[in-house]
MIDOSE-1310 file (N, C-alpha, C; in nm, 2 decimals, decimal comma, always signed):
residues 171
msrf	+7,49/+10,19/+8,56/+7,57/+10,11/+8,47/+7,71/+10,09/+8,51; +7,77/+10,19/+8,56/+7,91/+10,18/+8,61/+7,92/+10,09/+8,73; +7,82/+10,09/+8,82/+7,82/+10,01/+8,94/+7,81/+9,86/+8,89; +7,73/+9,83/+8,79/+7,72/+9,70/+8,74/+7,86/+9,65/+8,68
lvgt	+7,92/+9,74/+8,60/+8,05/+9,70/+8,54/+8,16/+9,68/+8,65; +8,16/+9,76/+8,75/+8,25/+9,74/+8,86/+8,23/+9,61/+8,93; +8,10/+9,58/+8,95/+8,07/+9,45/+9,01/+8,10/+9,33/+8,93; +8,11/+9,34/+8,80/+8,14/+9,22/+8,72/+8,28/+9,18/+8,73
ryls	+8,36/+9,26/+8,79/+8,50/+9,21/+8,81/+8,51/+9,09/+8,90; +8,41/+9,07/+8,99/+8,40/+8,95/+9,07/+8,38/+8,82/+9,00; +8,34/+8,83/+8,87/+8,33/+8,71/+8,79/+8,46/+8,65/+8,77; +8,57/+8,73/+8,78/+8,70/+8,67/+8,77/+8,74/+8,57/+8,88
lipi	+8,66/+8,57/+8,99/+8,68/+8,48/+9,10/+8,66/+8,33/+9,05; +8,58/+8,31/+8,95/+8,55/+8,18/+8,90/+8,68/+8,12/+8,84; +8,75/+8,19/+8,74/+8,88/+8,13/+8,70/+8,99/+8,13/+8,81; +8,98/+8,23/+8,89/+9,08/+8,24/+9,00/+9,07/+8,11/+9,09
lgla	+8,95/+8,08/+9,13/+8,93/+7,96/+9,22/+8,97/+7,83/+9,14; +8,93/+7,83/+9,02/+8,96/+7,71/+8,94/+9,11/+7,69/+8,92; +9,18/+7,80/+8,89/+9,33/+7,79/+8,88/+9,39/+7,76/+9,01; +9,35/+7,81/+9,12/+9,41/+7,78/+9,25/+9,39/+7,64/+9,29
iaaa	+9,27/+7,59/+9,26/+9,24/+7,44/+9,29/+9,32/+7,35/+9,21; +9,33/+7,39/+9,08/+9,42/+7,31/+8,99/+9,56/+7,31/+9,03; +9,61/+7,43/+9,07/+9,75/+7,44/+9,12/+9,77/+7,35/+9,24; +9,68/+7,36/+9,33/+9,69/+7,28/+9,45/+9,69/+7,13/+9,42
cffi	+9,61/+7,09/+9,32/+9,61/+6,95/+9,28/+9,74/+6,91/+9,22; +9,80/+6,99/+9,14/+9,93/+6,96/+9,08/+10,04/+6,95/+9,19; +10,03/+7,04/+9,29/+10,13/+7,04/+9,40/+10,11/+6,91/+9,49; +9,99/+6,88/+9,52/+9,96/+6,77/+9,61/+9,99/+6,64/+9,54
fggi	+9,93/+6,62/+9,42/+9,96/+6,49/+9,35/+10,11/+6,47/+9,32; +10,17/+6,58/+9,27/+10,31/+6,58/+9,24/+10,39/+6,54/+9,37; +10,36/+6,61/+9,48/+10,43/+6,58/+9,61/+10,41/+6,43/+9,65; +10,29/+6,39/+9,64/+10,26/+6,25/+9,68/+10,34/+6,15/+9,59
glvq	+10,34/+6,18/+9,46/+10,41/+6,09/+9,37/+10,56/+6,09/+9,39; +10,61/+6,21/+9,42/+10,76/+6,22/+9,45/+10,80/+6,15/+9,57; +10,71/+6,16/+9,68/+10,74/+6,08/+9,80/+10,74/+5,93/+9,78; +10,64/+5,89/+9,70/+10,63/+5,75/+9,67/+10,75/+5,70/+9,59
life	+10,79/+5,78/+9,49/+10,91/+5,75/+9,42/+11,03/+5,74/+9,51; +11,05/+5,83/+9,60/+11,16/+5,82/+9,69/+11,16/+5,69/+9,78; +11,04/+5,66/+9,83/+11,03/+5,53/+9,90/+11,06/+5,41/+9,82; +11,01/+5,41/+9,70/+11,04/+5,30/+9,60/+11,19/+5,29/+9,58
lify	+11,25/+5,40/+9,56/+11,40/+5,40/+9,54/+11,47/+5,35/+9,66; +11,43/+5,39/+9,77/+11,50/+5,34/+9,89/+11,48/+5,19/+9,91; +11,36/+5,14/+9,89/+11,34/+5,00/+9,90/+11,40/+4,92/+9,78; +11,39/+4,98/+9,66/+11,44/+4,91/+9,54/+11,59/+4,90/+9,55
saen	+11,66/+5,01/+9,59/+11,80/+5,01/+9,59/+11,86/+4,92/+9,70; +11,78/+4,90/+9,81/+11,82/+4,81/+9,91/+11,82/+4,67/+9,86; +11,72/+4,63/+9,77/+11,71/+4,50/+9,72/+11,80/+4,48/+9,60; +11,83/+4,58/+9,52/+11,90/+4,57/+9,39/+12,01/+4,67/+9,39
thls	+12,14/+4,63/+9,41/+12,25/+4,72/+9,41/+12,30/+4,75/+9,27; +12,25/+4,69/+9,17/+12,30/+4,71/+9,03/+12,21/+4,81/+8,95; +12,16/+4,91/+9,02/+12,06/+5,00/+8,96/+12,12/+5,07/+8,84; +12,24/+5,13/+8,86/+12,30/+5,21/+8,75/+12,35/+5,12/+8,64
aegg	+12,38/+5,00/+8,66/+12,43/+4,91/+8,56/+12,32/+4,87/+8,46; +12,19/+4,87/+8,51/+12,08/+4,83/+8,43/+12,02/+4,95/+8,35; +12,08/+5,07/+8,36/+12,03/+5,19/+8,29/+11,91/+5,25/+8,37; +11,89/+5,20/+8,49/+11,78/+5,26/+8,57/+11,80/+5,40/+8,62
qgli	+11,93/+5,44/+8,63/+11,95/+5,57/+8,68/+11,89/+5,68/+8,59; +11,90/+5,66/+8,45/+11,84/+5,76/+8,36/+11,69/+5,76/+8,38; +11,63/+5,65/+8,40/+11,49/+5,64/+8,42/+11,45/+5,71/+8,55; +11,53/+5,70/+8,65/+11,50/+5,77/+8,78/+11,51/+5,92/+8,76
ifev	+11,61/+5,96/+8,69/+11,63/+6,10/+8,67/+11,51/+6,16/+8,59; +11,47/+6,08/+8,49/+11,35/+6,12/+8,41/+11,23/+6,13/+8,50; +11,20/+6,04/+8,59/+11,08/+6,05/+8,67/+11,09/+6,17/+8,76; +11,21/+6,20/+8,82/+11,22/+6,31/+8,90/+11,20/+6,44/+8,82
vefv	+11,25/+6,45/+8,70/+11,23/+6,56/+8,62/+11,08/+6,58/+8,58; +11,01/+6,47/+8,57/+10,87/+6,47/+8,54/+10,79/+6,54/+8,66; +10,84/+6,50/+8,78/+10,77/+6,57/+8,90/+10,81/+6,72/+8,90; +10,93/+6,75/+8,87/+10,96/+6,90/+8,86/+10,87/+6,96/+8,76
htfl	+10,85/+6,90/+8,65/+10,76/+6,95/+8,54/+10,62/+6,97/+8,60; +10,57/+6,88/+8,68/+10,44/+6,89/+8,74/+10,43/+7,01/+8,83; +10,54/+7,02/+8,92/+10,54/+7,14/+9,01/+10,54/+7,27/+8,93; +10,62/+7,27/+8,82/+10,63/+7,40/+8,74/+10,49/+7,43/+8,68
vgtv	+10,42/+7,33/+8,63/+10,29/+7,36/+8,58/+10,20/+7,41/+8,69; +10,20/+7,35/+8,81/+10,13/+7,40/+8,92/+10,17/+7,55/+8,95; +10,29/+7,58/+8,94/+10,34/+7,72/+8,96/+10,28/+7,81/+8,86; +10,28/+7,77/+8,74/+10,22/+7,86/+8,63/+10,07/+7,89/+8,67
lyit	+10,00/+7,78/+8,71/+9,86/+7,80/+8,74/+9,84/+7,89/+8,86; +9,93/+7,87/+8,96/+9,92/+7,96/+9,08/+9,95/+8,10/+9,05; +10,06/+8,13/+8,97/+10,09/+8,27/+8,94/+9,98/+8,33/+8,86; +9,92/+8,26/+8,77/+9,80/+8,31/+8,70/+9,69/+8,35/+8,79
avgl	+9,66/+8,26/+8,89/+9,55/+8,28/+8,98/+9,58/+8,41/+9,07; +9,70/+8,41/+9,12/+9,74/+8,53/+9,20/+9,74/+8,66/+9,12; +9,79/+8,65/+9,00/+9,79/+8,77/+8,91/+9,65/+8,82/+8,88; +9,56/+8,73/+8,84/+9,43/+8,77/+8,81/+9,36/+8,83/+8,93
yqlf	+9,38/+8,77/+9,05/+9,33/+8,83/+9,17/+9,38/+8,97/+9,20; +9,51/+8,99/+9,18/+9,56/+9,12/+9,20/+9,51/+9,22/+9,10; +9,49/+9,18/+8,98/+9,44/+9,27/+8,87/+9,30/+9,31/+8,89; +9,21/+9,21/+8,93/+9,07/+9,24/+8,93/+9,01/+9,26/+9,07
iqel	+9,07/+9,20/+9,17/+9,00/+9,21/+9,31/+9,07/+9,31/+9,40; +9,19/+9,28/+9,44/+9,27/+9,37/+9,53/+9,42/+9,32/+9,53; +9,50/+9,42/+9,57/+9,65/+9,39/+9,58/+9,67/+9,30/+9,70; +9,77/+9,21/+9,68/+9,81/+9,12/+9,79/+9,95/+9,15/+9,83
nfvg	+9,98/+9,12/+9,96/+10,11/+9,15/+10,01/+10,21/+9,03/+9,98; +10,27/+9,03/+9,86/+10,36/+8,93/+9,82/+10,50/+8,98/+9,80; +10,59/+8,89/+9,78/+10,73/+8,94/+9,74/+10,72/+9,01/+9,61; +10,82/+9,09/+9,59/+10,83/+9,18/+9,47/+10,80/+9,12/+9,34
wlki	+10,86/+9,01/+9,31/+10,84/+8,95/+9,17/+10,70/+8,90/+9,15; +10,62/+8,87/+9,26/+10,49/+8,82/+9,24/+10,38/+8,93/+9,25; +10,42/+9,05/+9,27/+10,32/+9,16/+9,26/+10,29/+9,19/+9,12; +10,17/+9,18/+9,08/+10,12/+9,20/+8,95/+10,04/+9,33/+8,94
este	+10,09/+9,42/+8,86/+10,02/+9,55/+8,84/+9,96/+9,57/+8,70; +9,99/+9,48/+8,61/+9,94/+9,50/+8,48/+9,93/+9,36/+8,41; +9,86/+9,35/+8,30/+9,85/+9,22/+8,23/+9,99/+9,19/+8,17; +10,06/+9,30/+8,13/+10,20/+9,27/+8,08/+10,29/+9,20/+8,18
elet	+10,28/+9,25/+8,30/+10,36/+9,18/+8,40/+10,32/+9,04/+8,42; +10,19/+9,01/+8,42/+10,14/+8,87/+8,44/+10,19/+8,79/+8,32; +10,18/+8,84/+8,20/+10,22/+8,77/+8,08/+10,37/+8,74/+8,09; +10,45/+8,84/+8,13/+10,60/+8,82/+8,14/+10,63/+8,71/+8,24
nlig	+10,57/+8,71/+8,36/+10,59/+8,61/+8,45/+10,55/+8,47/+8,40; +10,44/+8,47/+8,33/+10,39/+8,34/+8,28/+10,49/+8,29/+8,17; +10,53/+8,38/+8,09/+10,62/+8,34/+7,98/+10,75/+8,29/+8,04; +10,81/+8,35/+8,14/+10,93/+8,30/+8,20/+10,91/+8,16/+8,26
vtvv	+10,80/+8,13/+8,33/+10,78/+8,00/+8,39/+10,75/+7,90/+8,27; +10,68/+7,94/+8,17/+10,65/+7,85/+8,06/+10,78/+7,81/+7,99; +10,88/+7,90/+7,97/+11,01/+7,87/+7,91/+11,08/+7,76/+8,00; +11,07/+7,78/+8,13/+11,14/+7,68/+8,22/+11,06/+7,54/+8,20
vlav	+10,93/+7,54/+8,20/+10,86/+7,42/+8,18/+10,90/+7,35/+8,05; +10,91/+7,42/+7,94/+10,95/+7,36/+7,82/+11,09/+7,30/+7,82; +11,18/+7,38/+7,89/+11,32/+7,33/+7,90/+11,32/+7,21/+7,99; +11,25/+7,20/+8,09/+11,25/+7,08/+8,18/+11,19/+6,97/+8,11
nfmg	+11,09/+6,99/+8,03/+11,02/+6,88/+7,95/+11,13/+6,83/+7,85; +11,20/+6,91/+7,78/+11,30/+6,87/+7,69/+11,41/+6,79/+7,76; +11,45/+6,84/+7,88/+11,55/+6,77/+7,96/+11,51/+6,63/+8,00; +11,38/+6,62/+8,03/+11,32/+6,49/+8,07/+11,33/+6,39/+7,95
vifa	+11,30/+6,44/+7,83/+11,30/+6,35/+7,71/+11,45/+6,31/+7,68; +11,54/+6,40/+7,71/+11,68/+6,36/+7,69/+11,72/+6,25/+7,78; +11,69/+6,26/+7,91/+11,72/+6,16/+8,01/+11,65/+6,02/+7,98; +11,53/+6,03/+7,93/+11,45/+5,91/+7,91/+11,49/+5,84/+7,78
gttd	+11,55/+5,92/+7,68/+11,59/+5,87/+7,56/+11,47/+5,80/+7,48; +11,35/+5,87/+7,49/+11,23/+5,81/+7,43/+11,21/+5,85/+7,29; +11,28/+5,94/+7,23/+11,26/+5,99/+7,10/+11,38/+5,97/+7,01; +11,35/+5,93/+6,89/+11,46/+5,91/+6,79/+11,49/+6,04/+6,72
nllq	+11,39/+6,13/+6,72/+11,40/+6,26/+6,65/+11,43/+6,37/+6,75; +11,54/+6,36/+6,82/+11,57/+6,46/+6,92/+11,59/+6,60/+6,87; +11,65/+6,61/+6,75/+11,68/+6,74/+6,69/+11,54/+6,81/+6,66; +11,45/+6,73/+6,60/+11,32/+6,79/+6,56/+11,24/+6,83/+6,69
ygag	+11,25/+6,74/+6,79/+11,18/+6,77/+6,91/+11,24/+6,89/+6,98; +11,37/+6,90/+6,98/+11,43/+7,02/+7,04/+11,40/+7,15/+6,97; +11,40/+7,14/+6,84/+11,36/+7,26/+6,76/+11,22/+7,29/+6,78; +11,13/+7,19/+6,80/+10,99/+7,22/+6,83/+10,97/+7,29/+6,96
ialp	+11,06/+7,27/+7,05/+11,06/+7,34/+7,18/+11,13/+7,48/+7,17; +11,24/+7,48/+7,10/+11,33/+7,60/+7,09/+11,26/+7,71/+7,02; +11,18/+7,68/+6,91/+11,11/+7,78/+6,84/+11,01/+7,86/+6,92; +10,92/+7,80/+6,99/+10,83/+7,88/+7,08/+10,91/+7,96/+7,18
iaal	+11,02/+7,90/+7,24/+11,09/+7,98/+7,34/+11,15/+8,10/+7,27; +11,21/+8,09/+7,15/+11,26/+8,20/+7,08/+11,16/+8,30/+7,05; +11,04/+8,26/+7,00/+10,93/+8,35/+6,97/+10,88/+8,42/+7,10; +10,88/+8,35/+7,21/+10,84/+8,42/+7,33/+10,94/+8,52/+7,38
glfv	+11,07/+8,49/+7,36/+11,18/+8,58/+7,39/+11,17/+8,71/+7,31; +11,14/+8,69/+7,18/+11,13/+8,80/+7,08/+11,01/+8,89/+7,12; +10,90/+8,82/+7,16/+10,78/+8,89/+7,20/+10,81/+8,98/+7,32; +10,87/+8,92/+7,42/+10,90/+9,00/+7,54/+10,99/+9,12/+7,51
glra	+11,10/+9,09/+7,43/+11,19/+9,19/+7,40/+11,13/+9,30/+7,32; +11,05/+9,27/+7,22/+10,99/+9,38/+7,14/+10,89/+9,46/+7,22; +10,82/+9,39/+7,31/+10,72/+9,46/+7,40/+10,80/+9,56/+7,49; +10,91/+9,51/+7,55/+10,99/+9,60/+7,64/+11,04/+9,72/+7,56
waik	+11,09/+9,69/+7,44/+11,14/+9,80/+7,35/+11,03/+9,90/+7,32; +10,91/+9,85/+7,28/+10,80/+9,94/+7,25/+10,76/+10,03/+7,37; +10,76/+9,97/+7,49/+10,72/+10,04/+7,61/+10,82/+10,15/+7,63; +10,95/+10,11/+7,62/+11,06/+10,21/+7,64/+11,05/+10,33/+7,54
igkk	+11,03/+10,30/+7,42/+11,01/+10,40/+7,32/+10,89/+10,49/+7,35; +10,78/+10,43/+7,39/+10,66/+10,50/+7,42/+10,68/+10,59/+7,54; +10,75/+10,55/+7,64/+10,77/+10,63/+7,76/+10,86/+10,75/+7,72; +10,96/+10,72/+7,63/+11,05/+10,83/+7,59/+10,98/+10,93/+7,51
qhre	+10,89/+10,89/+7,42/+10,81/+10,99/+7,34/+10,72/+11,06/+7,43; +10,66/+11,00/+7,53/+10,57/+11,07/+7,62/+10,64/+11,17/+7,70; +10,77/+11,14/+7,75/+10,84/+11,24/+7,82/+10,88/+11,36/+7,73; +10,92/+11,33/+7,61/+10,95/+11,44/+7,52/+10,84/+11,53/+7,48
sde	+10,72/+11,47/+7,48/+10,60/+11,55/+7,45/+10,56/+11,64/+7,56; +10,59/+11,59/+7,69/+10,56/+11,67/+7,81/+10,65/+11,79/+7,82; +10,77/+11,78/+7,76/+10,86/+11,89/+7,78/+10,84/+12,01/+7,69
């Protein structure tokens, strides 16, 4: 039975491959779109020198921020794939911040990138000026960020208290 349970860890390869492929798609399509935008800007600005006077500069910034958002979502997917691989299959030789040894570390990394994705999303909305209820929209983004920050802080505090109690019981 234990051999079977140990072997089932390879089932995690299914979501790992799916996440890695999805991350690659976000990076590839985002990169292609960004290069296309740059070429359009080069040719458009050569034809029209009044780009900033028409309010086009804010739209350009919004489009670039949208590509940053796409890359960050791809990063979240990639970090999740790498983290699951390290947790279930084997350790990988990555830089320190990408070494995942527990689900808590994976969650903390994901929460950090998720906060950045939400912030970039909000910044894109500001540049686009597409919403009349900017305060409500901002609060809708700020509340989950605050909740995630509280979650991470309370978890770190609980782990610290647990380690302290464990050391005291060993003495």
